[in-house]
C-alpha positions as CSV (number, residue, x, y, z in Angstrom):
1,M,-5.1,-16.0,19.9
2,D,-6.8,-12.7,19.3
3,Y,-4.9,-9.4,19.7
4,V,-7.3,-6.5,20.2
5,Q,-5.3,-4.4,22.6
6,I,-4.6,-1.0,21.0
7,P,-0.9,-0.6,20.6
8,S,0.7,1.9,23.0
9,V,1.9,4.4,20.4
10,F,-1.6,4.6,18.9
11,Q,-3.0,5.2,22.5
12,Q,-0.4,8.0,22.9
13,L,-1.5,9.6,19.6
14,Q,-5.1,9.5,20.7
15,T,-4.1,11.2,24.0
16,M,-2.3,13.9,21.9
17,A,-5.5,14.3,19.8
18,C,-3.7,13.3,16.7
19,L,-5.8,10.1,16.2
20,T,-9.3,9.2,17.1
21,E,-10.7,5.7,17.9
22,T,-12.5,5.7,14.6
23,D,-9.2,6.1,12.8
24,L,-8.1,2.7,13.9
25,V,-8.9,-0.6,12.1
26,H,-7.5,-4.0,13.0
27,T,-7.5,-7.7,12.3
28,Q,-7.9,-10.4,14.9
29,D,-4.3,-11.6,14.5
30,G,-2.4,-8.6,15.8
31,F,-2.4,-6.1,12.9
32,Y,-3.5,-2.5,13.5
33,L,-3.7,0.3,10.9
34,A,-4.1,4.0,11.6
35,Y,-6.3,5.3,8.8
36,R,-5.0,8.8,9.0
37,S,-1.9,9.8,7.0
38,L,1.3,11.0,8.6
39,S,0.8,14.5,7.1
40,D,-2.7,14.6,8.7
41,I,-1.3,13.5,12.1
42,L,1.4,16.1,11.9
43,A,-1.1,18.8,10.9
44,K,-3.0,18.1,14.2
45,K,0.0,19.8,15.9
46,G,0.4,22.5,13.3
47,I,3.3,20.8,11.6
48,I,2.8,21.5,7.9
49,D,6.3,21.6,6.6
50,F,9.8,20.2,7.3
51,L,13.5,20.8,6.4
52,D,15.1,18.2,4.1
53,S,18.7,17.2,4.3
54,S,19.7,20.2,2.1
55,G,17.8,22.7,4.3
56,E,15.0,23.3,1.9
57,R,11.5,23.7,3.5
58,L,9.0,21.3,2.0
59,A,5.3,20.7,2.5
60,C,4.3,17.7,4.5
61,D,1.2,17.0,2.4
62,R,3.4,16.7,-0.7
63,F,5.4,13.9,0.8
64,F,3.7,12.3,3.8
65,D,0.1,12.3,2.6
66,D,0.2,8.7,1.3
67,W,1.9,7.1,4.2
68,F,0.1,5.4,7.1
69,L,1.3,4.0,10.4
70,Y,0.7,0.3,11.1
71,A,1.5,-2.0,14.0
72,V,2.1,-5.8,14.3
73,Q,1.8,-7.2,17.8
74,N,2.3,-10.6,19.2
75,A,2.6,-11.9,22.8
76,E,6.1,-10.4,23.2
77,R,6.2,-7.1,21.5
78,V,4.6,-4.5,19.2
79,T,6.5,-3.5,16.0
80,Y,5.6,-0.5,14.0
81,G,5.9,0.1,10.3
82,L,4.7,2.3,7.4
83,L,2.6,1.5,4.4
84,K,1.6,3.6,1.4
85,M,-1.9,4.0,0.0
86,R,-1.8,6.4,-3.0
87,E,-4.3,7.5,-5.5
88,Q,-3.3,8.9,-8.9
89,E,-1.6,12.2,-8.2
90,Y,-0.3,15.0,-10.5
91,D,2.0,16.8,-8.1
92,T,5.0,16.6,-10.6
93,T,3.0,18.5,-13.2
94,E,2.7,21.4,-10.8
95,Q,6.5,21.8,-10.8
96,A,6.6,21.8,-7.0
97,P,8.8,19.4,-4.9
98,A,6.8,16.2,-4.2
99,D,7.0,12.5,-4.0
100,G,5.8,10.2,-6.8
101,D,2.4,10.3,-8.5
102,T,1.9,6.6,-9.3
103,P,-1.0,5.0,-7.4
104,G,-0.7,1.8,-5.5
105,V,0.1,0.2,-2.2
106,T,3.5,-0.3,-0.6
107,V,4.1,-2.3,2.6
108,S,7.5,-1.7,4.0
109,F,9.0,-4.5,6.1
110,I,11.4,-2.0,7.8
111,S,10.5,-1.1,11.3
112,F,9.6,2.5,12.0
113,D,10.9,4.3,15.2
114,C,7.7,5.9,16.5
115,Q,9.7,7.7,19.3
116,I,11.0,10.1,16.6
117,L,7.5,10.9,15.5
118,L,6.3,11.4,19.1
119,A,9.2,13.7,19.8
120,C,8.4,15.8,16.8
121,L,4.8,16.1,17.7
122,D,5.8,17.1,21.3
123,E,8.5,19.5,20.2
124,P,8.2,20.4,16.5
125,S,11.6,22.1,16.1
126,D,13.3,22.1,12.7
127,I,15.8,19.5,14.1
128,N,13.1,17.2,15.1
129,R,11.3,17.6,11.8
130,Q,14.6,16.8,10.0
131,K,15.0,13.7,12.1
132,L,11.5,12.6,11.3
133,N,11.9,13.2,7.6
134,S,15.1,11.1,7.7
135,E,13.4,8.3,9.6
136,I,10.4,8.2,7.2
137,N,12.7,8.0,4.2
138,R,14.8,5.3,5.8
139,V,11.7,3.2,6.1
140,V,10.1,4.0,2.7
141,A,12.9,4.9,0.3
142,Y,16.6,4.6,1.4
143,K,18.6,1.8,-0.1
144,G,20.7,-0.6,2.0
145,Q,18.2,-1.1,4.8
146,R,17.5,-4.3,6.7
147,H,14.1,-5.8,7.3
148,N,12.6,-6.3,10.7
149,K,12.4,-10.0,11.7
150,A,9.0,-9.7,13.5
151,L,7.5,-8.0,10.4
152,K,8.8,-10.7,8.1
153,K,7.6,-13.4,10.4
154,Y,4.1,-11.9,10.3
155,F,3.8,-11.1,6.6
156,V,5.4,-14.3,5.3
157,N,2.8,-16.3,7.1
158,P,0.0,-17.1,4.6
159,K,-2.5,-17.2,7.4
160,S,-1.9,-13.5,8.2
161,E,-4.9,-11.3,7.7
162,A,-3.3,-7.8,7.2
163,A,-3.2,-7.8,3.4
164,Y,-7.0,-8.3,3.3
165,L,-7.6,-5.4,5.6
166,V,-5.2,-3.2,3.7
167,A,-6.8,-4.1,0.3
168,Y,-10.2,-3.4,1.8
169,M,-9.1,0.0,3.2
170,Y,-7.3,0.9,-0.1
171,T,-10.3,0.2,-2.3
172,K,-12.5,2.1,0.2
173,H,-9.9,5.0,0.1
174,I,-10.0,5.1,-3.7
175,A,-13.8,4.7,-4.1
176,A,-14.4,7.6,-1.7
177,M,-12.7,9.9,-4.2
178,A,-15.4,9.3,-6.9
179,T,-17.2,12.4,-8.1
180,E,-20.2,12.3,-10.4
181,G,-20.2,8.5,-10.1
182,Y,-16.8,7.8,-11.4
183,I,-13.0,8.0,-10.9
184,N,-10.5,8.5,-13.7
185,L,-8.3,5.5,-14.3
186,P,-4.6,5.8,-13.4
187,E,-2.2,6.9,-16.2
188,G,-0.2,3.7,-15.8
189,Y,-3.3,1.6,-16.5
190,K,-4.3,3.8,-19.5
191,E,-0.8,3.1,-21.0
192,I,-1.2,-0.7,-20.4
193,Y,-4.5,-0.6,-22.2
194,R,-3.0,1.4,-25.1
195,Q,-0.2,-1.2,-25.4
196,S,-2.7,-4.1,-25.2
197,V,-4.6,-2.6,-28.2
198,L,-1.3,-2.1,-30.1
199,H,0.1,-5.5,-29.2
200,K,-2.9,-7.8,-28.9
201,T,-0.8,-10.9,-28.3
202,A,1.5,-9.4,-25.6
203,S,0.2,-11.1,-22.4
204,K,1.9,-8.7,-20.1
205,H,-0.2,-5.9,-21.6
206,A,-3.4,-7.9,-22.0
207,R,-3.7,-9.4,-18.6
208,I,-5.5,-6.6,-16.8
209,P,-7.6,-5.2,-19.7
210,R,-8.8,-8.8,-20.2
211,F,-9.8,-9.1,-16.6
212,I,-11.7,-5.8,-16.8
213,Q,-13.6,-7.1,-19.8
214,Q,-14.5,-10.2,-18.0
215,L,-15.6,-8.2,-14.9
216,N,-17.9,-6.1,-17.0
217,Q,-19.4,-9.2,-18.6
218,Q,-19.9,-10.9,-15.2
219,S,-21.4,-7.8,-13.7
220,Q,-23.8,-7.2,-16.6
221,R,-22.9,-3.5,-16.5
222,V,-20.0,-1.3,-17.4
223,I,-17.9,-1.0,-14.3
224,C,-14.9,0.2,-16.3
225,D,-14.8,1.6,-19.8
226,Q,-11.0,1.8,-20.0
227,Q,-11.1,5.5,-19.2
228,K,-13.3,5.7,-16.2
229,L,-14.2,3.4,-13.3
230,Y,-17.8,3.8,-12.2
231,I,-18.7,3.7,-8.6
232,G,-22.4,3.4,-7.6
233,D,-22.0,4.4,-4.0
234,P,-18.6,5.9,-3.1
235,Q,-19.0,5.0,0.6
236,N,-20.0,1.4,-0.1
237,P,-18.3,0.1,-3.2
238,T,-19.4,-3.4,-4.4
239,L,-17.1,-6.3,-4.6
240,Q,-16.8,-6.0,-8.4
241,E,-15.9,-2.3,-8.0
242,R,-13.3,-3.1,-5.4
243,E,-11.8,-5.7,-7.8
244,A,-11.7,-3.2,-10.6
245,I,-9.9,-0.7,-8.3
246,L,-7.3,-3.3,-7.3
247,A,-6.7,-4.4,-10.9
248,T,-6.3,-0.9,-12.3
249,H,-4.4,0.6,-9.4
250,T,-2.2,-2.3,-8.0
251,G,-2.2,-4.8,-10.8
252,N,-3.8,-7.5,-8.7
253,T,-7.0,-9.1,-10.1
254,S,-8.2,-10.3,-6.7
255,V,-7.6,-9.8,-3.0
256,Y,-5.9,-13.2,-3.0
257,S,-3.4,-12.1,-5.6
258,F,-2.8,-8.9,-3.5
259,A,-2.2,-11.0,-0.4
260,A,0.0,-13.4,-2.3
261,E,2.2,-10.6,-3.6
262,V,2.8,-9.3,0.0
263,E,3.6,-12.9,1.1
264,Y,5.9,-13.4,-1.9
265,H,8.0,-10.3,-1.2
266,A,8.4,-11.3,2.5
267,K,9.7,-14.8,1.4
268,Y,12.7,-13.2,-0.2
269,L,14.0,-11.5,2.9
270,F,17.0,-13.7,3.6
271,A,20.8,-13.3,3.3
272,L,21.4,-15.0,-0.1
273,A,18.8,-12.8,-1.7
274,K,21.1,-9.8,-1.1
275,I,23.4,-10.8,-3.9
276,K,23.1,-8.4,-6.8
277,L,21.8,-9.9,-10.0
278,P,23.9,-9.3,-13.2
279,F,22.4,-6.7,-15.5
280,F,19.7,-6.0,-13.0
281,G,21.5,-3.4,-10.9
282,K,20.1,-4.6,-7.5
283,S,19.3,-7.7,-5.6
284,V,16.1,-9.6,-5.1
285,Y,16.3,-8.5,-1.4
286,D,16.3,-4.8,-2.5
287,S,13.0,-5.4,-4.4
288,A,11.5,-7.5,-1.7
289,I,12.1,-5.3,1.4
290,R,9.2,-3.1,0.4
291,A,6.2,-4.9,-1.2
292,D,5.2,-2.5,-3.9
293,M,1.8,-3.2,-5.5
294,T,1.3,-0.9,-8.5
295,V,-0.1,-1.3,-12.0
296,G,2.9,0.5,-13.5
297,D,5.4,-2.1,-12.1
298,T,6.2,-4.7,-14.7
299,E,9.3,-6.0,-13.0
300,F,7.6,-9.3,-12.1
301,E,4.9,-9.2,-14.7
302,G,5.9,-12.3,-16.7
303,P,6.8,-15.1,-14.2
304,A,5.2,-13.7,-11.0
305,P,3.0,-16.4,-9.4
306,F,1.0,-13.9,-7.5
307,Y,-0.4,-12.6,-10.9
308,Q,-1.6,-16.1,-11.8
309,E,-4.9,-17.0,-10.1
310,N,-4.2,-20.7,-10.6
311,S,-0.8,-20.6,-9.0
312,R,-0.1,-22.5,-5.7
313,I,0.5,-19.3,-3.7
314,V,-2.8,-17.7,-4.8
315,K,-4.7,-21.0,-4.3
316,R,-3.4,-21.3,-0.8
317,Q,-4.6,-17.7,0.0
318,I,-8.0,-18.7,-1.4
319,A,-8.1,-21.8,0.7
320,L,-7.1,-20.0,3.9
321,H,-9.1,-16.8,3.4
322,S,-12.2,-17.4,1.3
323,Q,-14.4,-16.5,4.3
324,N,-12.5,-13.4,5.2
325,L,-15.0,-10.6,5.9
326,F,-12.8,-7.9,4.5
327,H,-13.7,-8.7,0.9
328,K,-17.4,-9.5,1.2
329,E,-20.0,-7.2,-0.3
């Protein structure tokens, strides 16, 4: 069944002139993404800062510029959530309060209360701004949260199309930032490459640089020289350029690996996974409740099946989605 009805909150945001129809992208199985960051949505109503829990006034574009509103709808309901699409940032070097700089994609499986956002847009008082900040942090950062069952049901299904659309939008997002025909590689990837040179037999350091080498050979041109990633047309990156972006920014060497990682995280959202692991400091559930795809995250590097293109979970994604239009040139 196709779900192409625009979710009601997105319709309200359009009515409020905070979103346009062109900001919305969707799959045919009920996933919608508003490709306009929360900070941009807030700025439409003149909301450029907020008070944190300690009363300090902070800039929205330092904290909410990477977070995007998404919706999953089925025949019964629409559930809203937040996902992150971040480029390499350098906010911390400017010694101003800001969120992290590490690039990548995060899909939170915690539902987001859009009524708090709408109330803030309608009446941007400091109290409403504080409430919104708290709600965003509950979804994207705070520990001890519970996943939403509808979001788990959607993302744990290997047939779900959302991850392919997100990967497509993220690579488009990063490619558009190219200037003079290239983008600088993330600091996390540069460190992995340095370690791969120092420890040539260390597979956890060699995996992505080896893939980049193979990609250059297959493309018969230098897409990535381990310092820069070259983009021919920033508005229309090629499939190989998109793969290089995914590898160097999320650690996934294909869209199938990316989708498998999202699915893998969703699979561990069950009660027994909440038991804290010895010497680890947190539970598998804590790690799974937000699918965090970043090249700097080596937590699952060794045994993770989603990093292995021949694993069952990745092969199943290939079998189900090889004709998916979101990753065609």
